N, CA, C, O and the ligand as a Tripos MOL2 file, in Angstrom:
@<TRIPOS>MOLECULE
protein
  273   271    69     0     0
PROTEIN
NO_CHARGES

@<TRIPOS>ATOM
      1 N        -154.4500   -0.2260  -80.5690 N.3       1 MET1
      2 CA       -154.4210    1.1750  -80.1260 C.3       1 MET1
      3 C        -155.7720    1.8370  -80.3690 C.2       1 MET1
      4 O        -156.4340    1.5860  -81.3750 O.2       1 MET1
      5 N        -156.1610    2.6800  -79.4340 N.am      2 THR2
      6 CA       -157.4270    3.3860  -79.5720 C.3       2 THR2
      7 C        -157.2180    4.6290  -80.4360 C.2       2 THR2
      8 O        -156.1820    5.2900  -80.3740 O.2       2 THR2
      9 N        -158.2120    4.9140  -81.2240 N.am      3 ASP3
     10 CA       -158.1310    6.0930  -82.0710 C.3       3 ASP3
     11 C        -158.4530    7.3290  -81.2450 C.2       3 ASP3
     12 O        -159.5680    7.4710  -80.7450 O.2       3 ASP3
     13 N        -157.4880    8.2150  -81.1020 N.am      4 VAL4
     14 CA       -157.7140    9.4330  -80.3370 C.3       4 VAL4
     15 C        -158.0060   10.5740  -81.3170 C.2       4 VAL4
     16 O        -157.1220   11.0390  -82.0360 O.2       4 VAL4
     17 N        -159.2470   11.0040  -81.3250 N.am      5 SER5
     18 CA       -159.6230   12.0490  -82.2800 C.3       5 SER5
     19 C        -159.8280   13.3730  -81.5490 C.2       5 SER5
     20 O        -160.9270   13.6940  -81.0950 O.2       5 SER5
     21 N        -158.7520   14.1180  -81.4520 N.am      6 GLY6
     22 CA       -158.8380   15.4390  -80.8340 C.3       6 GLY6
     23 C        -158.8260   15.3740  -79.3230 C.2       6 GLY6
     24 O        -159.2930   14.4020  -78.7310 O.2       6 GLY6
     25 N        -158.2910   16.4100  -78.7020 N.am      7 GLY7
     26 CA       -158.2630   16.4650  -77.2470 C.3       7 GLY7
     27 C        -157.1600   15.6120  -76.6720 C.2       7 GLY7
     28 O        -156.4480   14.9160  -77.3960 O.2       7 GLY7
     29 N        -157.0260   15.6750  -75.3630 N.am      8 ALA8
     30 CA       -155.9950   14.8890  -74.7040 C.3       8 ALA8
     31 C        -156.3920   13.4210  -74.7060 C.2       8 ALA8
     32 O        -157.5730   13.0880  -74.6130 O.2       8 ALA8
     33 N        -155.4060   12.5520  -74.8120 N.am      9 PRO9
     34 CA       -155.6990   11.1190  -74.7600 C.3       9 PRO9
     35 C        -156.2040   10.7250  -73.3820 C.2       9 PRO9
     36 O        -155.5930   11.0600  -72.3680 O.2       9 PRO9
     37 N        -157.3120   10.0200  -73.3530 N.am     10 ASP10
     38 CA       -157.8720    9.6110  -72.0660 C.3      10 ASP10
     39 C        -157.2110    8.3250  -71.6060 C.2      10 ASP10
     40 O        -157.1010    7.3530  -72.3540 O.2      10 ASP10
     41 N        -156.7810    8.3460  -70.3720 N.am     11 LEU11
     42 CA       -156.2180    7.1390  -69.7920 C.3      11 LEU11
     43 C        -157.3310    6.3570  -69.1240 C.2      11 LEU11
     44 O        -158.1800    6.9160  -68.4300 O.2      11 LEU11
     45 N        -157.3120    5.0630  -69.3460 N.am     12 VAL12
     46 CA       -158.3580    4.2090  -68.7970 C.3      12 VAL12
     47 C        -157.7190    3.1110  -67.9680 C.2      12 VAL12
     48 O        -156.7000    2.5400  -68.3590 O.2      12 VAL12
     49 N        -158.3240    2.8150  -66.8130 N.am     13 CYS13
     50 CA       -157.8160    1.7510  -65.9630 C.3      13 CYS13
     51 C        -157.9670    0.4220  -66.6900 C.2      13 CYS13
     52 O        -159.0470    0.0820  -67.1710 O.2      13 CYS13
     53 N        -156.8760   -0.3160  -66.7630 N.am     14 ALA14
     54 CA       -156.9040   -1.5850  -67.4850 C.3      14 ALA14
     55 C        -157.7700   -2.6000  -66.7550 C.2      14 ALA14
     56 O        -158.3200   -3.5070  -67.3790 O.2      14 ALA14
     57 N        -157.8950   -2.4570  -65.4490 N.am     15 ARG15
     58 CA       -158.6430   -3.4380  -64.6630 C.3      15 ARG15
     59 C        -160.1330   -3.1350  -64.6670 C.2      15 ARG15
     60 O        -160.9550   -4.0370  -64.8300 O.2      15 ARG15
     61 N        -160.4860   -1.8480  -64.4840 N.am     16 CYS16
     62 CA       -161.8990   -1.4630  -64.3180 C.3      16 CYS16
     63 C        -162.4920   -0.8830  -65.5930 C.2      16 CYS16
     64 O        -163.7110   -0.7520  -65.7000 O.2      16 CYS16
     65 N        -161.6560   -0.5360  -66.5550 N.am     17 ASP17
     66 CA       -162.1240    0.0890  -67.7820 C.3      17 ASP17
     67 C        -162.8180    1.4170  -67.4810 C.2      17 ASP17
     68 O        -163.7930    1.7810  -68.1380 O.2      17 ASP17
     69 N        -162.3040    2.1340  -66.4830 N.am     18 LYS18
     70 CA       -162.8610    3.4430  -66.1300 C.3      18 LYS18
     71 C        -161.8280    4.5160  -66.4200 C.2      18 LYS18
     72 O        -160.6270    4.2800  -66.2960 O.2      18 LYS18
     73 N        -162.3020    5.7090  -66.8120 N.am     19 PRO19
     74 CA       -161.3700    6.8150  -67.0720 C.3      19 PRO19
     75 C        -160.6650    7.2510  -65.7940 C.2      19 PRO19
     76 O        -161.2800    7.3490  -64.7320 O.2      19 PRO19
     77 N        -159.3720    7.5090  -65.9140 N.am     20 LEU20
     78 CA       -158.5960    7.9250  -64.7460 C.3      20 LEU20
     79 C        -158.8060    9.4050  -64.4860 C.2      20 LEU20
     80 O        -158.9900   10.1890  -65.4170 O.2      20 LEU20
     81 N        -158.7780    9.7840  -63.2110 N.am     21 GLU21
     82 CA       -158.9350   11.1770  -62.8190 C.3      21 GLU21
     83 C        -157.6310   11.6850  -62.2320 C.2      21 GLU21
     84 O        -156.9080   10.9520  -61.5580 O.2      21 GLU21
     85 N        -157.3410   12.9660  -62.5030 N.am     22 MET22
     86 CA       -156.1470   13.5620  -61.9180 C.3      22 MET22
     87 C        -156.3650   13.7260  -60.4170 C.2      22 MET22
     88 O        -157.3340   14.3450  -59.9790 O.2      22 MET22
     89 N        -155.4620   13.1710  -59.6540 N.am     23 ARG23
     90 CA       -155.5620   13.2660  -58.1920 C.3      23 ARG23
     91 C        -154.1940   13.6250  -57.6400 C.2      23 ARG23
     92 O        -153.1580   13.3210  -58.2320 O.2      23 ARG23
     93 N        -154.2220   14.2730  -56.4990 N.am     24 LYS24
     94 CA       -152.9600   14.5420  -55.8010 C.3      24 LYS24
     95 C        -152.6500   13.3290  -54.9480 C.2      24 LYS24
     96 O        -153.4010   12.9850  -54.0360 O.2      24 LYS24
     97 N        -151.5480   12.6940  -55.2520 N.am     25 VAL25
     98 CA       -151.1630   11.5060  -54.4890 C.3      25 VAL25
     99 C        -149.7700   11.7350  -53.9230 C.2      25 VAL25
    100 O        -149.0640   12.6640  -54.3150 O.2      25 VAL25
    101 N        -149.3970   10.8780  -53.0040 N.am     26 GLU26
    102 CA       -148.0750   11.0050  -52.4140 C.3      26 GLU26
    103 C        -147.1620    9.9520  -53.0130 C.2      26 GLU26
    104 O        -147.4220    8.7530  -52.9150 O.2      26 GLU26
    105 N        -146.1040   10.4110  -53.6250 N.am     27 ALA27
    106 CA       -145.1140    9.5010  -54.1600 C.3      27 ALA27
    107 C        -143.9380    9.4670  -53.2050 C.2      27 ALA27
    108 O        -143.6330   10.4640  -52.5500 O.2      27 ALA27
    109 N        -143.2880    8.3410  -53.1250 N.am     28 SER28
    110 CA       -142.1380    8.2650  -52.2270 C.3      28 SER28
    111 C        -140.9460    7.7200  -52.9930 C.2      28 SER28
    112 O        -141.0740    6.8480  -53.8530 O.2      28 SER28
    113 N        -139.8080    8.2490  -52.6630 N.am     29 TYR29
    114 CA       -138.5730    7.8150  -53.2960 C.3      29 TYR29
    115 C        -137.4190    8.0710  -52.3430 C.2      29 TYR29
    116 O        -137.2650    9.1790  -51.8280 O.2      29 TYR29
    117 N        -136.6360    7.0800  -52.1150 N.am     30 LEU30
    118 CA       -135.4890    7.1950  -51.2090 C.3      30 LEU30
    119 C        -135.9090    7.6870  -49.8240 C.2      30 LEU30
    120 O        -135.2080    8.4810  -49.1970 O.2      30 LEU30
    121 N        -137.0680    7.2020  -49.3540 N.am     31 GLY31
    122 CA       -137.5150    7.5660  -48.0200 C.3      31 GLY31
    123 C        -138.1640    8.9380  -47.9420 C.2      31 GLY31
    124 O        -138.6390    9.3330  -46.8770 O.2      31 GLY31
    125 N        -138.1940    9.6800  -49.0600 N.am     32 GLN32
    126 CA       -138.8230   11.0000  -49.0730 C.3      32 GLN32
    127 C        -140.2100   10.8660  -49.6690 C.2      32 GLN32
    128 O        -140.4140   10.1090  -50.6190 O.2      32 GLN32
    129 N        -141.1590   11.5950  -49.1170 N.am     33 THR33
    130 CA       -142.5130   11.5970  -49.6560 C.3      33 THR33
    131 C        -142.8210   12.9720  -50.2070 C.2      33 THR33
    132 O        -142.5260   13.9870  -49.5760 O.2      33 THR33
    133 N        -143.4130   12.9990  -51.3820 N.am     34 PHE34
    134 CA       -143.7500   14.2920  -51.9700 C.3      34 PHE34
    135 C        -145.0510   14.1730  -52.7430 C.2      34 PHE34
    136 O        -145.3330   13.1270  -53.3270 O.2      34 PHE34
    137 N        -145.8650   15.2600  -52.7520 N.am     35 PRO35
    138 CA       -147.1360   15.2450  -53.4580 C.3      35 PRO35
    139 C        -146.9270   15.3980  -54.9530 C.2      35 PRO35
    140 O        -146.0390   16.1210  -55.4050 O.2      35 PRO35
    141 N        -147.7610   14.7050  -55.7100 N.am     36 VAL36
    142 CA       -147.6610   14.7750  -57.1580 C.3      36 VAL36
    143 C        -149.0450   14.5210  -57.7450 C.2      36 VAL36
    144 O        -149.7970   13.6920  -57.2320 O.2      36 VAL36
    145 N        -149.3820   15.2350  -58.8240 N.am     37 ASP37
    146 CA       -150.6620   15.0300  -59.4950 C.3      37 ASP37
    147 C        -150.5210   13.9260  -60.5240 C.2      37 ASP37
    148 O        -149.7350   14.0350  -61.4650 O.2      37 ASP37
    149 N        -151.2860   12.8670  -60.3390 N.am     38 LEU38
    150 CA       -151.2060   11.7320  -61.2490 C.3      38 LEU38
    151 C        -152.6040   11.2300  -61.5660 C.2      38 LEU38
    152 O        -153.5220   11.3920  -60.7620 O.2      38 LEU38
    153 N        -152.7700   10.6250  -62.7260 N.am     39 PRO39
    154 CA       -154.0670   10.0310  -63.0520 C.3      39 PRO39
    155 C        -154.3110    8.7950  -62.1830 C.2      39 PRO39
    156 O        -153.4960    7.8730  -62.1420 O.2      39 PRO39
    157 N        -155.4570    8.8010  -61.4890 N.am     40 CYS40
    158 CA       -155.7910    7.6800  -60.6150 C.3      40 CYS40
    159 C        -157.1230    7.0850  -61.0340 C.2      40 CYS40
    160 O        -157.9860    7.7840  -61.5660 O.2      40 CYS40
    161 N        -157.2860    5.8010  -60.7930 N.am     41 CYS41
    162 CA       -158.5710    5.1560  -61.0250 C.3      41 CYS41
    163 C        -159.4500    5.3980  -59.8050 C.2      41 CYS41
    164 O        -159.0680    5.0530  -58.6870 O.2      41 CYS41
    165 N        -160.6390    5.9980  -60.0150 N.am     42 PRO42
    166 CA       -161.5350    6.2780  -58.8840 C.3      42 PRO42
    167 C        -162.1310    5.0090  -58.3030 C.2      42 PRO42
    168 O        -162.6920    5.0340  -57.2070 O.2      42 PRO42
    169 N        -162.0200    3.9140  -59.0130 N.am     43 SER43
    170 CA       -162.6570    2.6780  -58.5670 C.3      43 SER43
    171 C        -161.7230    1.8200  -57.7170 C.2      43 SER43
    172 O        -162.0710    1.4320  -56.6020 O.2      43 SER43
    173 N        -160.5370    1.5250  -58.2470 N.am     44 CYS44
    174 CA       -159.6500    0.5960  -57.5280 C.3      44 CYS44
    175 C        -158.4380    1.3080  -56.9370 C.2      44 CYS44
    176 O        -157.6670    0.7000  -56.1940 O.2      44 CYS44
    177 N        -158.2610    2.5950  -57.2590 N.am     45 GLY45
    178 CA       -157.1560    3.3350  -56.6700 C.3      45 GLY45
    179 C        -155.8440    3.1710  -57.4080 C.2      45 GLY45
    180 O        -154.8010    3.6160  -56.9290 O.2      45 GLY45
    181 N        -155.8850    2.5400  -58.5670 N.am     46 PHE46
    182 CA       -154.6880    2.3860  -59.3800 C.3      46 PHE46
    183 C        -154.1260    3.7530  -59.7540 C.2      46 PHE46
    184 O        -154.8740    4.6340  -60.1780 O.2      46 PHE46
    185 N        -152.8300    3.9360  -59.6040 N.am     47 VAL47
    186 CA       -152.1930    5.2010  -59.9570 C.3      47 VAL47
    187 C        -151.3320    4.9760  -61.1820 C.2      47 VAL47
    188 O        -150.4650    4.1020  -61.2000 O.2      47 VAL47
    189 N        -151.5790    5.7670  -62.1920 N.am     48 TYR48
    190 CA       -150.8120    5.6270  -63.4190 C.3      48 TYR48
    191 C        -149.5560    6.4800  -63.3520 C.2      48 TYR48
    192 O        -149.6360    7.6990  -63.1940 O.2      48 TYR48
    193 N        -148.4000    5.8460  -63.4700 N.am     49 VAL49
    194 CA       -147.1290    6.5650  -63.5160 C.3      49 VAL49
    195 C        -146.3940    6.1400  -64.7720 C.2      49 VAL49
    196 O        -145.9940    4.9840  -64.9110 O.2      49 VAL49
    197 N        -146.2230    7.0690  -65.6720 N.am     50 SER50
    198 CA       -145.4930    6.7450  -66.8840 C.3      50 SER50
    199 C        -144.0050    6.6190  -66.5590 C.2      50 SER50
    200 O        -143.5050    7.2240  -65.6110 O.2      50 SER50
    201 N        -143.3220    5.8280  -67.3560 N.am     51 GLU51
    202 CA       -141.8860    5.6530  -67.1070 C.3      51 GLU51
    203 C        -141.1440    6.9690  -67.2470 C.2      51 GLU51
    204 O        -140.1870    7.2400  -66.5220 O.2      51 GLU51
    205 N        -141.6000    7.7840  -68.1920 N.am     52 GLU52
    206 CA       -140.9760    9.0930  -68.3940 C.3      52 GLU52
    207 C        -141.0770    9.9470  -67.1440 C.2      52 GLU52
    208 O        -140.0990   10.5310  -66.6770 O.2      52 GLU52
    209 N        -142.3070   10.0010  -66.6100 N.am     53 LEU53
    210 CA       -142.5410   10.8100  -65.4110 C.3      53 LEU53
    211 C        -141.7440   10.2460  -64.2440 C.2      53 LEU53
    212 O        -141.1050   10.9930  -63.5040 O.2      53 LEU53
    213 N        -141.7820    8.9430  -64.0840 N.am     54 ALA54
    214 CA       -141.1080    8.3160  -62.9530 C.3      54 ALA54
    215 C        -139.6050    8.6090  -62.9890 C.2      54 ALA54
    216 O        -139.0140    8.9740  -61.9730 O.2      54 ALA54
    217 N        -139.0030    8.4500  -64.1450 N.am     55 SER55
    218 CA       -137.5590    8.6800  -64.2310 C.3      55 SER55
    219 C        -137.2470   10.1590  -64.0380 C.2      55 SER55
    220 O        -136.2380   10.5010  -63.4200 O.2      55 SER55
    221 N        -138.1010   11.0410  -64.5580 N.am     56 GLY56
    222 CA       -137.8940   12.4760  -64.3760 C.3      56 GLY56
    223 C        -137.9720   12.8510  -62.9160 C.2      56 GLY56
    224 O        -137.1490   13.6180  -62.4170 O.2      56 GLY56
    225 N        -138.9690   12.3060  -62.2240 N.am     57 ARG57
    226 CA       -139.1440   12.5910  -60.7950 C.3      57 ARG57
    227 C        -137.9490   12.0970  -60.0100 C.2      57 ARG57
    228 O        -137.4190   12.7970  -59.1470 O.2      57 ARG57
    229 N        -137.5390   10.9050  -60.3140 N.am     58 MET58
    230 CA       -136.4380   10.3220  -59.5530 C.3      58 MET58
    231 C        -135.1770   11.1470  -59.7350 C.2      58 MET58
    232 O        -134.4140   11.3630  -58.7930 O.2      58 MET58
    233 N        -134.9700   11.6040  -60.9640 N.am     59 LEU59
    234 CA       -133.7960   12.4160  -61.2330 C.3      59 LEU59
    235 C        -133.8450   13.6950  -60.4130 C.2      59 LEU59
    236 O        -132.8500   14.1010  -59.8130 O.2      59 LEU59
    237 N        -135.0330   14.3340  -60.3930 N.am     60 LYS60
    238 CA       -135.1950   15.5810  -59.6400 C.3      60 LYS60
    239 C        -134.9280   15.3510  -58.1620 C.2      60 LYS60
    240 O        -134.2370   16.1330  -57.5100 O.2      60 LYS60
    241 N        -135.4890   14.2640  -57.6460 N.am     61 VAL61
    242 CA       -135.3280   13.9980  -56.2180 C.3      61 VAL61
    243 C        -133.8600   13.7400  -55.9010 C.2      61 VAL61
    244 O        -133.3330   14.2220  -54.8980 O.2      61 VAL61
    245 N        -133.2100   12.9730  -56.7720 N.am     62 GLU62
    246 CA       -131.7880   12.6910  -56.5340 C.3      62 GLU62
    247 C        -130.9710   13.9750  -56.5210 C.2      62 GLU62
    248 O        -130.1040   14.1630  -55.6670 O.2      62 GLU62
    249 N        -131.2540   14.8540  -57.4720 N.am     63 GLN63
    250 CA       -130.5160   16.1060  -57.5360 C.3      63 GLN63
    251 C        -130.7570   16.9450  -56.2920 C.2      63 GLN63
    252 O        -129.8300   17.5440  -55.7460 O.2      63 GLN63
    253 N        -132.0170   16.9850  -55.8450 N.am     64 ALA64
    254 CA       -132.3600   17.7640  -54.6610 C.3      64 ALA64
    255 C        -131.6080   17.2420  -53.4540 C.2      64 ALA64
    256 O        -131.1360   18.0210  -52.6250 O.2      64 ALA64
    257 N        -131.4940   15.9280  -53.3530 N.am     65 LEU65
    258 CA       -130.8260   15.3490  -52.2070 C.3      65 LEU65
    259 C        -129.3180   15.6540  -52.2460 C.2      65 LEU65
    260 O        -128.7020   15.9220  -51.2150 O.2      65 LEU65
    261 N        -128.7530   15.6100  -53.4290 N.am     66 GLU66
    262 CA       -127.3110   15.8320  -53.5270 C.3      66 GLU66
    263 C        -126.9360   17.2860  -53.2620 C.2      66 GLU66
    264 O        -125.8290   17.5840  -52.8150 O.2      66 GLU66
    265 N        -127.8880   18.1960  -53.5500 N.am     67 ASP67
    266 CA       -127.6020   19.6130  -53.3210 C.3      67 ASP67
    267 C        -127.4480   19.9360  -51.8410 C.2      67 ASP67
    268 O        -126.7480   20.8750  -51.4620 O.2      67 ASP67
    269 N        -128.1260   19.1270  -51.0040 N.am     68 LYS68
    270 CA       -128.1220   19.4490  -49.5700 C.3      68 LYS68
    271 C        -126.8130   19.0480  -48.9160 C.2      68 LYS68
    272 O        -126.6380   19.2450  -47.7140 O.2      68 LYS68
    273 ZN       -159.3550    0.5890  -61.6230 Zn       69 ZN69
@<TRIPOS>BOND
     1     1     2 1
     2     2     3 1
     3     3     4 2
     4     3     5 am
     5     5     6 1
     6     6     7 1
     7     7     8 2
     8     7     9 am
     9     9    10 1
    10    10    11 1
    11    11    12 2
    12    11    13 am
    13    13    14 1
    14    14    15 1
    15    15    16 2
    16    15    17 am
    17    17    18 1
    18    18    19 1
    19    19    20 2
    20    19    21 am
    21    21    22 1
    22    22    23 1
    23    23    24 2
    24    23    25 am
    25    25    26 1
    26    26    27 1
    27    27    28 2
    28    27    29 am
    29    29    30 1
    30    30    31 1
    31    31    32 2
    32    31    33 am
    33    33    34 1
    34    34    35 1
    35    35    36 2
    36    35    37 am
    37    37    38 1
    38    38    39 1
    39    39    40 2
    40    39    41 am
    41    41    42 1
    42    42    43 1
    43    43    44 2
    44    43    45 am
    45    45    46 1
    46    46    47 1
    47    47    48 2
    48    47    49 am
    49    49    50 1
    50    50    51 1
    51    51    52 2
    52    51    53 am
    53    53    54 1
    54    54    55 1
    55    55    56 2
    56    55    57 am
    57    57    58 1
    58    58    59 1
    59    59    60 2
    60    59    61 am
    61    61    62 1
    62    62    63 1
    63    63    64 2
    64    63    65 am
    65    65    66 1
    66    66    67 1
    67    67    68 2
    68    67    69 am
    69    69    70 1
    70    70    71 1
    71    71    72 2
    72    71    73 am
    73    73    74 1
    74    74    75 1
    75    75    76 2
    76    75    77 am
    77    77    78 1
    78    78    79 1
    79    79    80 2
    80    79    81 am
    81    81    82 1
    82    82    83 1
    83    83    84 2
    84    83    85 am
    85    85    86 1
    86    86    87 1
    87    87    88 2
    88    87    89 am
    89    89    90 1
    90    90    91 1
    91    91    92 2
    92    91    93 am
    93    93    94 1
    94    94    95 1
    95    95    96 2
    96    95    97 am
    97    97    98 1
    98    98    99 1
    99    99   100 2
   100    99   101 am
   101   101   102 1
   102   102   103 1
   103   103   104 2
   104   103   105 am
   105   105   106 1
   106   106   107 1
   107   107   108 2
   108   107   109 am
   109   109   110 1
   110   110   111 1
   111   111   112 2
   112   111   113 am
   113   113   114 1
   114   114   115 1
   115   115   116 2
   116   115   117 am
   117   117   118 1
   118   118   119 1
   119   119   120 2
   120   119   121 am
   121   121   122 1
   122   122   123 1
   123   123   124 2
   124   123   125 am
   125   125   126 1
   126   126   127 1
   127   127   128 2
   128   127   129 am
   129   129   130 1
   130   130   131 1
   131   131   132 2
   132   131   133 am
   133   133   134 1
   134   134   135 1
   135   135   136 2
   136   135   137 am
   137   137   138 1
   138   138   139 1
   139   139   140 2
   140   139   141 am
   141   141   142 1
   142   142   143 1
   143   143   144 2
   144   143   145 am
   145   145   146 1
   146   146   147 1
   147   147   148 2
   148   147   149 am
   149   149   150 1
   150   150   151 1
   151   151   152 2
   152   151   153 am
   153   153   154 1
   154   154   155 1
   155   155   156 2
   156   155   157 am
   157   157   158 1
   158   158   159 1
   159   159   160 2
   160   159   161 am
   161   161   162 1
   162   162   163 1
   163   163   164 2
   164   163   165 am
   165   165   166 1
   166   166   167 1
   167   167   168 2
   168   167   169 am
   169   169   170 1
   170   170   171 1
   171   171   172 2
   172   171   173 am
   173   173   174 1
   174   174   175 1
   175   175   176 2
   176   175   177 am
   177   177   178 1
   178   178   179 1
   179   179   180 2
   180   179   181 am
   181   181   182 1
   182   182   183 1
   183   183   184 2
   184   183   185 am
   185   185   186 1
   186   186   187 1
   187   187   188 2
   188   187   189 am
   189   189   190 1
   190   190   191 1
   191   191   192 2
   192   191   193 am
   193   193   194 1
   194   194   195 1
   195   195   196 2
   196   195   197 am
   197   197   198 1
   198   198   199 1
   199   199   200 2
   200   199   201 am
   201   201   202 1
   202   202   203 1
   203   203   204 2
   204   203   205 am
   205   205   206 1
   206   206   207 1
   207   207   208 2
   208   207   209 am
   209   209   210 1
   210   210   211 1
   211   211   212 2
   212   211   213 am
   213   213   214 1
   214   214   215 1
   215   215   216 2
   216   215   217 am
   217   217   218 1
   218   218   219 1
   219   219   220 2
   220   219   221 am
   221   221   222 1
   222   222   223 1
   223   223   224 2
   224   223   225 am
   225   225   226 1
   226   226   227 1
   227   227   228 2
   228   227   229 am
   229   229   230 1
   230   230   231 1
   231   231   232 2
   232   231   233 am
   233   233   234 1
   234   234   235 1
   235   235   236 2
   236   235   237 am
   237   237   238 1
   238   238   239 1
   239   239   240 2
   240   239   241 am
   241   241   242 1
   242   242   243 1
   243   243   244 2
   244   243   245 am
   245   245   246 1
   246   246   247 1
   247   247   248 2
   248   247   249 am
   249   249   250 1
   250   250   251 1
   251   251   252 2
   252   251   253 am
   253   253   254 1
   254   254   255 1
   255   255   256 2
   256   255   257 am
   257   257   258 1
   258   258   259 1
   259   259   260 2
   260   259   261 am
   261   261   262 1
   262   262   263 1
   263   263   264 2
   264   263   265 am
   265   265   266 1
   266   266   267 1
   267   267   268 2
   268   267   269 am
   269   269   270 1
   270   270   271 1
   271   271   272 2
@<TRIPOS>SUBSTRUCTURE
     1 MET1         2 RESIDUE 1 A MET
     2 THR2         6 RESIDUE 1 A THR
     3 ASP3        10 RESIDUE 1 A ASP
     4 VAL4        14 RESIDUE 1 A VAL
     5 SER5        18 RESIDUE 1 A SER
     6 GLY6        22 RESIDUE 1 A GLY
     7 GLY7        26 RESIDUE 1 A GLY
     8 ALA8        30 RESIDUE 1 A ALA
     9 PRO9        34 RESIDUE 1 A PRO
    10 ASP10       38 RESIDUE 1 A ASP
    11 LEU11       42 RESIDUE 1 A LEU
    12 VAL12       46 RESIDUE 1 A VAL
    13 CYS13       50 RESIDUE 1 A CYS
    14 ALA14       54 RESIDUE 1 A ALA
    15 ARG15       58 RESIDUE 1 A ARG
    16 CYS16       62 RESIDUE 1 A CYS
    17 ASP17       66 RESIDUE 1 A ASP
    18 LYS18       70 RESIDUE 1 A LYS
    19 PRO19       74 RESIDUE 1 A PRO
    20 LEU20       78 RESIDUE 1 A LEU
    21 GLU21       82 RESIDUE 1 A GLU
    22 MET22       86 RESIDUE 1 A MET
    23 ARG23       90 RESIDUE 1 A ARG
    24 LYS24       94 RESIDUE 1 A LYS
    25 VAL25       98 RESIDUE 1 A VAL
    26 GLU26      102 RESIDUE 1 A GLU
    27 ALA27      106 RESIDUE 1 A ALA
    28 SER28      110 RESIDUE 1 A SER
    29 TYR29      114 RESIDUE 1 A TYR
    30 LEU30      118 RESIDUE 1 A LEU
    31 GLY31      122 RESIDUE 1 A GLY
    32 GLN32      126 RESIDUE 1 A GLN
    33 THR33      130 RESIDUE 1 A THR
    34 PHE34      134 RESIDUE 1 A PHE
    35 PRO35      138 RESIDUE 1 A PRO
    36 VAL36      142 RESIDUE 1 A VAL
    37 ASP37      146 RESIDUE 1 A ASP
    38 LEU38      150 RESIDUE 1 A LEU
    39 PRO39      154 RESIDUE 1 A PRO
    40 CYS40      158 RESIDUE 1 A CYS
    41 CYS41      162 RESIDUE 1 A CYS
    42 PRO42      166 RESIDUE 1 A PRO
    43 SER43      170 RESIDUE 1 A SER
    44 CYS44      174 RESIDUE 1 A CYS
    45 GLY45      178 RESIDUE 1 A GLY
    46 PHE46      182 RESIDUE 1 A PHE
    47 VAL47      186 RESIDUE 1 A VAL
    48 TYR48      190 RESIDUE 1 A TYR
    49 VAL49      194 RESIDUE 1 A VAL
    50 SER50      198 RESIDUE 1 A SER
    51 GLU51      202 RESIDUE 1 A GLU
    52 GLU52      206 RESIDUE 1 A GLU
    53 LEU53      210 RESIDUE 1 A LEU
    54 ALA54      214 RESIDUE 1 A ALA
    55 SER55      218 RESIDUE 1 A SER
    56 GLY56      222 RESIDUE 1 A GLY
    57 ARG57      226 RESIDUE 1 A ARG
    58 MET58      230 RESIDUE 1 A MET
    59 LEU59      234 RESIDUE 1 A LEU
    60 LYS60      238 RESIDUE 1 A LYS
    61 VAL61      242 RESIDUE 1 A VAL
    62 GLU62      246 RESIDUE 1 A GLU
    63 GLN63      250 RESIDUE 1 A GLN
    64 ALA64      254 RESIDUE 1 A ALA
    65 LEU65      258 RESIDUE 1 A LEU
    66 GLU66      262 RESIDUE 1 A GLU
    67 ASP67      266 RESIDUE 1 A ASP
    68 LYS68      270 RESIDUE 1 A LYS
    69 ZN69       273 GROUP 0 **** ****
């Protein structure tokens, strides 16, 4: 584990070893596409999605669909 001394923890691309940048990307779930801000690698385009975020998003999308 890297020692994080103050500030937000920096996410680094495991492949390129470059810091990830917040980018607006399109996530899709159940055929629906929606914009979401996620840390992306500027070099290879890797998008970091934490399991927490992914499950939270999916839950929200499912609820939205059921409401209709
Ligand atoms: Zn990368």
